[in-house]
N, C-alpha and C positions, 0 to 999 in steps of 0.2 A: 834602298828604295830609289827607283829611277824616276825622276820628275822631268817631264817634257814642258818646255816653255813655249807657248803660242806667241810668236812675235807679231801676229796680226792683231792681237788685243790692244785696245788703247783705253786710256782711263776716261771717265765721264767728262772730267775737266778738258782733256785733250779733244774729245768729241765736241764739246761746246765751243772751244776755241776755234775748231775747224768749220763748224756749222754757222756760228754767229759772230766769230771774230774774238779777239782778246778783250779781257775786262777793260772798260773805259771807252771802248768804241761805241758808236751810236747803235749799231745793230745788236750788240751784246747787252747793252744797258736796256734796250727795249725788251729783249727777251727776259732779262732778270726781273724787270718790273712786272711783266705779264706773269711770270712765275710766282712772285710774291703775292699777287692778287689771286691767282689760282689757289695758292696754299691757304690764304685767309678764307676763302670761300668754303674750302674743304674742312677747315677747322671749325668754322661757324656751323656747318652742316652736322659734323660729328658731335659737337656740344649740344646742339638741338636735339638730335636723336637720342643721345645719352640721357637726356632729361625726358624723353618720351613725348616730345612736342611736335606737332605738325608746323609747318611753315605758317599757316594761318594763326595758330595759337601763339606762336613767337611774335608775329606781326602785331597781333592784338595787344600783347603785353608791353611792347615798346612804341606803339603808335605809328606804325607803318603799314605797308600793304603786304599780302602774300606774294604778289607779283615782284615787289622789290626785294624781299627775302630770297625768292627763287633766282632772281638775276644776280644777286650777290653770290649765292652758293654755286651758280653755274658760270661765274666769271664774266657775266655779260653786263656788268655795271660798275662804274667807279663808286666808290663810297666815301663819304665825308668822315673825317675823324669823329666829329660830334655825333654823327649817326651810329658809327661803330661803337663808340663808348655807350650810347643809349642801348643798343642791342645787347651788348655784353652785360651792362649793369642791370637795366630794368627788365630785359627779356630773359636773360640767362642766369642773373644773379651773381655775376662774376666781376672781376676787376681787371681792367686793361693795364698792361705793363709794356712799355715800348723801350726798345734798345736801338742803338745806332752803331753800325760798324763802319769804321773809316779805314 
C-alpha cells in the first residue's frame, strides 16, 4: 500500500502555538481560559438536556435565573465556584470534582 504524507498538515497544538503563542504566554493563557469556560457551558447544557430540563426549570431548582443559566451555557458570563456547585448539586443532582494540572 502506498501512503502519501501531506506535509502541509499541522497538529492542533501547533496551530494553537502559531495562532495564540506557546503555553505560558499571555495570549495563549487567555485563549485556554476562554476555552475552559466554553467547555463548562457546553457540559452544563448537555447535563441539563439529558435530564429533560429547560433553562428555567434548572434556574428554579438552584435559585438563579433563566438568563444567568443561558449566559453560562453560552459562555457570556463568569461563574463563581459556589454558584457552579449549587447548579450541579441542587439543580442537576450531581457532585462537582475538580482537578488541577500543573
